[in-house]
C-alpha positions as CSV (number, residue, x, y, z in Angstrom):
1,M,24.0,69.7,-23.2
2,K,24.0,70.1,-19.4
3,H,21.7,67.7,-17.5
4,A,19.6,69.1,-14.7
5,V,18.0,66.8,-12.2
6,V,14.9,68.4,-10.5
7,I,13.8,66.6,-7.3
8,G,10.1,67.2,-6.8
9,A,7.2,67.4,-9.3
10,G,5.0,69.9,-7.5
11,V,4.4,73.3,-9.0
12,V,7.8,74.6,-8.0
13,G,9.6,71.6,-9.5
14,L,7.6,71.6,-12.7
15,C,8.0,75.3,-13.2
16,A,11.8,74.9,-12.6
17,A,11.9,72.1,-15.2
18,D,10.0,74.2,-17.7
19,A,12.3,77.2,-17.2
20,L,15.4,75.0,-17.4
21,L,14.2,73.5,-20.7
22,R,13.8,77.0,-22.0
23,K,17.5,77.6,-21.1
24,G,18.6,74.6,-23.1
25,F,19.1,72.1,-20.3
26,R,18.2,68.4,-20.6
27,V,15.9,67.8,-17.6
28,T,14.9,64.8,-15.5
29,V,12.3,65.3,-12.8
30,L,12.1,62.8,-9.9
31,E,8.9,62.5,-7.9
32,R,8.8,60.3,-4.8
33,D,5.0,59.6,-5.0
34,A,4.0,56.8,-7.4
35,K,0.8,58.6,-8.2
36,P,1.2,62.4,-8.0
37,G,-1.8,64.4,-7.5
38,D,-2.4,64.5,-3.7
39,G,0.2,67.0,-2.7
40,C,-0.2,70.7,-1.8
41,S,0.3,71.7,-5.5
42,Y,-3.0,70.0,-6.3
43,G,-5.0,70.5,-3.1
44,N,-4.3,74.2,-2.4
45,G,-6.5,77.2,-2.7
46,G,-5.3,78.2,-6.2
47,L,-4.5,81.8,-5.1
48,V,-2.0,84.1,-6.6
49,V,-1.4,86.6,-3.8
50,P,0.6,89.9,-4.1
51,S,-1.6,90.8,-1.0
52,H,0.4,88.3,1.1
53,F,3.5,90.4,1.5
54,E,3.9,89.9,5.2
55,P,5.9,86.7,6.2
56,L,4.3,84.3,8.6
57,A,6.9,85.3,11.2
58,A,5.6,88.7,12.1
59,P,4.9,90.7,15.4
60,G,2.0,89.2,17.3
61,M,2.0,85.8,15.7
62,V,3.4,84.0,18.7
63,A,0.7,85.4,20.9
64,M,-1.9,84.6,18.4
65,G,-0.7,81.0,18.2
66,L,-0.8,80.6,21.9
67,R,-4.4,81.8,22.0
68,F,-5.3,79.3,19.2
69,L,-3.7,76.4,21.2
70,R,-6.6,76.7,23.7
71,S,-8.9,75.0,21.3
72,K,-8.5,71.7,19.4
73,E,-10.8,73.1,16.7
74,S,-8.7,76.3,16.2
75,P,-6.9,76.9,12.8
76,F,-3.5,76.5,14.4
77,G,-1.8,73.7,16.4
78,F,0.9,71.0,16.5
79,S,1.0,67.6,14.9
80,G,2.8,65.0,17.0
81,L,4.9,65.5,20.2
82,P,7.2,68.6,20.1
83,G,10.8,67.5,20.2
84,L,14.2,69.3,19.8
85,E,13.7,70.1,16.1
86,M,10.3,71.6,16.6
87,A,11.4,73.6,19.7
88,S,14.4,75.0,17.7
89,W,12.1,76.0,14.9
90,M,9.7,77.8,17.3
91,A,12.6,79.7,18.9
92,R,13.8,80.9,15.5
93,F,10.2,81.8,14.6
94,A,9.9,83.9,17.7
95,L,13.2,85.7,17.0
96,A,12.2,86.4,13.4
97,G,8.9,87.9,14.3
98,T,10.0,91.6,14.3
99,K,8.9,94.7,12.6
100,A,12.3,95.1,11.0
101,H,12.0,91.5,9.5
102,V,8.6,92.3,8.1
103,E,9.8,95.6,6.6
104,R,12.7,93.9,4.9
105,S,10.7,91.0,3.6
106,A,7.5,92.8,2.4
107,P,9.0,94.3,-0.8
108,V,10.6,91.0,-1.7
109,L,7.4,89.0,-1.3
110,R,5.5,91.6,-3.2
111,D,7.9,91.6,-6.1
112,L,8.0,87.8,-6.2
113,N,4.3,87.5,-6.3
114,L,3.8,90.2,-8.9
115,A,6.5,88.7,-11.1
116,S,4.9,85.3,-10.7
117,R,1.5,86.7,-11.6
118,A,3.0,88.1,-14.8
119,L,4.4,84.7,-15.7
120,F,1.0,83.1,-15.1
121,E,-0.5,85.5,-17.6
122,E,2.3,85.7,-20.1
123,R,3.8,82.2,-20.1
124,Y,1.2,79.9,-18.6
125,G,-2.0,81.5,-19.8
126,E,-3.1,78.6,-21.9
127,L,-2.3,76.1,-19.1
128,A,-3.7,77.9,-16.1
129,G,-7.2,76.6,-16.2
130,G,-9.7,78.9,-14.6
131,Y,-7.2,81.7,-14.2
132,E,-8.8,85.1,-13.4
133,R,-7.4,88.3,-11.9
134,L,-10.4,89.4,-9.9
135,G,-8.7,90.3,-6.6
136,E,-9.5,88.8,-3.2
137,L,-11.6,89.7,-0.2
138,M,-10.3,89.5,3.4
139,V,-13.6,88.9,5.1
140,C,-13.8,89.9,8.8
141,R,-16.6,88.8,11.1
142,S,-15.5,91.1,14.0
143,A,-14.8,94.8,14.1
144,A,-11.4,94.1,15.6
145,S,-10.2,91.9,12.8
146,L,-11.6,94.4,10.2
147,A,-9.5,97.2,11.9
148,G,-6.4,94.9,11.7
149,E,-7.0,94.2,8.0
150,A,-7.6,97.9,7.3
151,H,-4.2,98.6,8.9
152,L,-2.7,96.0,6.6
153,A,-4.4,97.7,3.7
154,E,-2.6,100.9,4.4
155,K,0.7,99.1,4.4
156,A,-0.3,97.5,1.1
157,K,-0.9,100.9,-0.4
158,G,2.5,102.0,0.7
159,L,3.9,99.1,-1.4
160,G,1.9,100.2,-4.4
161,L,-0.9,97.6,-4.1
162,K,-4.5,98.5,-4.6
163,T,-6.9,98.0,-1.7
164,E,-10.4,99.1,-0.6
165,V,-11.9,98.8,2.9
166,L,-15.6,97.7,2.8
167,D,-18.0,97.9,5.7
168,R,-20.9,95.5,6.1
169,A,-23.1,97.3,3.6
170,G,-20.3,97.9,1.2
171,L,-19.4,94.2,1.2
172,A,-22.9,93.3,0.4
173,Q,-22.9,95.7,-2.5
174,F,-19.5,94.6,-3.7
175,E,-20.1,90.8,-3.6
176,T,-23.7,90.2,-4.6
177,Q,-23.5,86.5,-5.4
178,I,-23.3,85.3,-1.8
179,E,-24.4,86.6,1.6
180,F,-22.0,87.3,4.4
181,D,-22.5,87.5,8.2
182,A,-19.5,89.8,8.7
183,A,-18.5,93.2,9.8
184,G,-16.8,94.0,6.5
185,A,-13.8,93.1,4.4
186,V,-10.7,94.5,2.7
187,Y,-10.5,94.1,-1.1
188,F,-7.1,93.4,-2.5
189,E,-7.4,94.2,-6.2
190,D,-4.0,92.7,-7.3
191,D,-4.7,89.1,-6.5
192,A,-5.8,86.3,-8.9
193,H,-6.8,82.7,-8.7
194,L,-6.9,79.5,-10.8
195,T,-8.0,75.8,-10.6
196,P,-4.9,73.6,-9.6
197,A,-6.7,70.4,-10.7
198,L,-6.6,71.8,-14.2
199,F,-3.3,73.7,-14.1
200,M,-1.0,71.0,-12.6
201,P,-1.8,68.2,-15.2
202,S,-1.5,70.7,-18.0
203,L,1.8,72.0,-16.7
204,R,3.1,68.4,-16.3
205,R,2.0,67.4,-19.9
206,S,3.6,70.6,-21.3
207,V,7.0,69.8,-19.5
208,I,7.0,66.2,-20.8
209,E,6.1,67.3,-24.3
210,A,9.0,69.8,-24.2
211,G,11.4,66.9,-23.6
212,A,11.6,66.4,-19.8
213,D,11.9,62.9,-18.4
214,V,9.4,62.8,-15.5
215,R,9.7,59.8,-13.3
216,D,7.1,58.9,-10.6
217,G,7.9,56.7,-7.7
218,A,11.5,57.8,-7.9
219,E,12.7,58.4,-4.3
220,V,16.1,59.9,-3.9
221,R,18.3,57.8,-1.5
222,G,21.5,59.8,-1.6
223,F,24.1,61.8,-3.5
224,C,27.7,61.4,-4.6
225,V,29.6,64.6,-4.0
226,K,33.1,65.2,-5.4
227,G,35.1,68.4,-5.5
228,G,32.3,70.4,-3.9
229,K,29.7,69.3,-6.5
230,V,27.1,66.6,-6.8
231,T,28.1,64.1,-9.5
232,T,25.3,61.6,-9.2
233,V,21.9,61.2,-7.6
234,R,21.3,57.8,-6.1
235,L,17.9,56.1,-6.7
236,G,18.2,52.7,-5.1
237,S,20.6,50.8,-7.3
238,E,20.6,53.5,-10.0
239,E,23.1,56.3,-10.2
240,L,21.8,59.3,-12.2
241,A,24.6,61.7,-13.4
242,A,23.8,65.4,-13.0
243,D,25.4,68.7,-13.9
244,E,22.8,70.6,-11.8
245,V,20.5,69.4,-9.0
246,V,17.4,71.3,-7.9
247,L,15.9,70.5,-4.5
248,A,12.2,71.3,-4.8
249,A,10.7,68.5,-2.8
250,G,8.4,70.6,-0.6
251,A,8.3,69.6,3.0
252,W,10.8,66.8,2.4
253,T,13.5,69.2,1.1
254,G,15.1,69.6,4.5
255,A,15.7,65.8,4.8
256,L,17.3,65.8,1.3
257,A,19.4,68.8,2.2
258,R,20.8,66.9,5.3
259,L,22.1,64.2,2.9
260,L,24.3,66.9,1.4
261,G,25.4,68.3,4.8
262,L,23.1,71.3,4.5
263,R,20.9,72.8,7.2
264,L,17.5,74.1,6.2
265,P,15.3,74.4,9.3
266,M,11.7,73.7,8.1
267,L,8.6,72.2,9.6
268,A,5.6,70.8,7.7
269,G,2.5,72.9,8.1
270,K,-0.4,70.6,7.6
271,G,-3.4,72.1,5.8
272,Y,-6.9,70.7,5.1
273,G,-9.4,71.3,2.4
274,F,-12.5,70.1,0.6
275,T,-14.4,71.2,-2.5
276,V,-18.2,71.7,-2.7
277,P,-19.1,70.6,-6.3
278,N,-22.5,72.2,-6.3
279,P,-22.5,74.9,-3.6
280,P,-25.8,76.6,-2.5
281,A,-24.2,79.9,-3.6
282,M,-21.0,80.5,-5.6
283,P,-19.2,83.8,-4.8
284,K,-17.6,85.7,-7.6
285,Y,-14.5,86.7,-5.6
286,P,-12.0,84.5,-3.8
287,A,-11.9,85.3,-0.1
288,I,-10.0,84.7,3.1
289,L,-12.2,84.2,6.2
290,V,-9.8,86.1,8.5
291,D,-11.2,85.0,11.9
292,G,-11.3,81.3,10.9
293,R,-8.2,81.4,8.7
294,V,-10.0,79.7,5.8
295,A,-9.4,80.4,2.1
296,V,-12.4,80.2,-0.2
297,T,-11.9,80.0,-4.0
298,P,-14.5,79.6,-6.8
299,M,-13.0,77.1,-9.2
300,K,-14.0,75.2,-12.3
301,D,-14.8,72.1,-10.3
302,G,-16.7,73.8,-7.5
303,L,-16.0,76.0,-4.5
304,R,-12.9,75.1,-2.6
305,F,-12.2,75.7,1.1
306,V,-8.7,75.3,2.4
307,G,-7.4,76.2,5.9
308,T,-5.5,75.5,9.2
309,M,-1.8,75.3,10.0
310,E,-0.8,72.2,12.0
311,L,3.0,72.3,12.5
312,G,5.0,69.1,12.8
313,L,7.7,67.0,11.2
314,P,7.2,65.7,7.6
315,S,5.2,62.5,7.5
316,E,2.3,61.1,5.5
317,P,-0.5,63.5,6.2
318,T,-3.5,62.3,8.2
319,R,-6.7,64.2,9.0
320,N,-7.5,65.8,12.3
321,E,-11.3,65.8,12.6
322,A,-11.3,68.6,15.2
323,R,-9.5,71.0,12.8
324,L,-12.0,70.1,10.1
325,R,-14.9,70.8,12.5
326,G,-13.4,74.2,13.2
327,M,-13.1,74.9,9.4
328,R,-16.7,73.9,8.8
329,R,-17.9,76.1,11.7
330,A,-16.0,79.1,10.4
331,I,-17.6,78.6,7.0
332,A,-21.1,78.3,8.4
333,E,-20.7,81.3,10.7
334,T,-19.6,83.5,7.8
335,Y,-21.8,82.2,5.0
336,P,-25.5,81.8,6.0
337,A,-26.1,79.8,2.8
338,F,-23.9,77.0,4.1
339,R,-25.7,76.5,7.5
340,S,-28.2,74.2,5.9
341,I,-25.8,71.8,4.2
342,D,-23.8,68.9,5.6
343,L,-20.1,69.6,4.9
344,T,-19.1,66.5,6.7
345,Q,-20.1,64.4,3.7
346,L,-17.5,65.8,1.5
347,P,-14.1,64.0,1.1
348,A,-11.4,66.0,2.9
349,W,-7.8,66.5,1.7
350,A,-4.7,67.0,3.8
351,G,-1.3,68.2,2.6
352,L,2.0,69.5,4.0
353,R,3.3,73.0,3.4
354,P,7.0,73.5,3.8
355,C,7.5,76.2,6.4
356,P,10.9,77.9,7.3
357,P,10.9,79.6,10.7
358,D,11.2,83.2,9.2
359,G,8.4,82.7,6.8
360,M,10.6,83.2,3.7
361,P,11.4,80.6,1.0
362,Y,14.8,79.1,0.6
363,L,16.0,80.0,-2.9
364,G,19.5,80.0,-4.3
365,R,22.8,78.1,-4.3
366,P,24.3,77.0,-1.0
367,N,28.0,77.9,-0.6
368,R,29.3,74.4,0.1
369,I,27.7,72.7,-3.0
370,G,28.5,74.4,-6.3
371,N,25.9,72.8,-8.5
372,V,22.8,72.6,-6.3
373,V,19.9,75.0,-6.3
374,I,17.4,75.0,-3.4
375,A,13.8,76.0,-4.2
376,A,11.6,75.2,-1.2
377,G,9.9,76.6,1.9
378,H,7.1,78.6,0.2
379,G,4.6,77.9,3.0
380,M,1.1,78.8,1.8
381,M,2.4,80.5,-1.3
382,G,3.7,77.6,-3.3
383,M,1.2,77.9,-6.1
384,S,1.5,81.7,-6.1
385,L,5.3,81.7,-6.3
386,G,5.8,78.6,-8.4
387,P,6.4,80.3,-11.8
388,I,8.8,83.0,-10.6
389,T,10.7,80.4,-8.5
390,G,11.1,78.2,-11.5
391,E,12.4,81.2,-13.5
392,L,14.9,82.2,-10.8
393,V,16.1,78.6,-10.4
394,A,16.9,78.5,-14.1
395,Q,18.7,81.8,-13.9
396,V,20.9,80.6,-11.0
397,A,21.7,77.3,-12.7
398,N,22.6,79.1,-15.9
399,G,24.9,81.5,-14.1
400,E,22.7,84.6,-14.9
401,P,21.8,87.6,-12.6
402,T,18.4,87.0,-11.1
403,S,15.5,89.1,-12.3
404,V,14.4,89.5,-8.6
405,P,16.9,90.0,-5.8
406,I,17.1,86.8,-3.7
407,N,19.7,87.7,-1.1
408,L,17.1,87.5,1.7
409,L,16.2,84.0,0.6
410,S,19.7,82.5,0.9
411,P,19.7,78.8,1.9
412,D,22.7,79.5,4.0
413,R,21.0,81.9,6.3
414,Y,20.8,79.4,9.2
415,G,24.3,78.0,8.7
């Protein structure tokens, strides 16, 4: 029986472990954190988003980022002093932000998200606590942002996705459980949501019960490579033999790849979030507050708000109070019900999203290492793309054709 070592016990790593077990592999999962549960797989917005078919690197994003840099409370900024690695990433990001890149990428991201949604429903239905396919609202406070989202809705229709543009009155009639101060919204019918705090522990237990050896506090220190393949994974003084190695360590995957002589340009996009256990109003539908870049998800444990993108090198995440103030302001401006409660009293979470410069995940085998599969760089779609990424990892490791084409996701695309 072949032994697969999966590095990373977030949603991507655990879904990969699950899919590999189903293919007959013996699986060991290595997690650097001694107490998993604080990473992006647990603190995210729980959204499954076929609507997010445009990569982060798109026309106009550089200009938008420069505007956001004017304010410390904006939803975008940098963490730490920019150095050569960050400057190189930004140059690649700017070069990738073309119409042609978006047109190539959109069908791939759509197909990945739809395939992942199907797996949530068909394979993980009993584990995915709070899962509902209700769609998602892109809520716009200004007429300009509503016009932009309406344009995106037309692109979505061209990709076969279902959308509806709602003006102020239409939004009030559509979402009756909470009041908005907004010009309108675009409804994306194909989206879904779940509660990560329920799904992740359930997925972990399921993988362990299926036979995986999941080790916490197991930080990888290096690899032994012979004949173009990894033979062992080094954990301090222990050498763990491996037939297949999966790098699914989120924002730290780039550093692991460098130990193998691989180049995966990637920054950590810090996000912040908090959950209101007993909100003054609970919306029926998940939403993205477009102007403030805040995701809003009704979950089993309350109403979760997640937002911001603070780019930097991977490090232990710390909170930037200015960004959190900007999030709270965007919430209160959009939801009148939240103007009378003190959101500063809620414990805030911070986590790191792995962000390649072209906004597309790294998924597949690198040419120079014959038994490694890269599965990282999902940005803000780690939860959404976790199940299909796991399935594709297992197909690659087992020498099968992939169910979704992954040529645009090659880990070798930057050399």
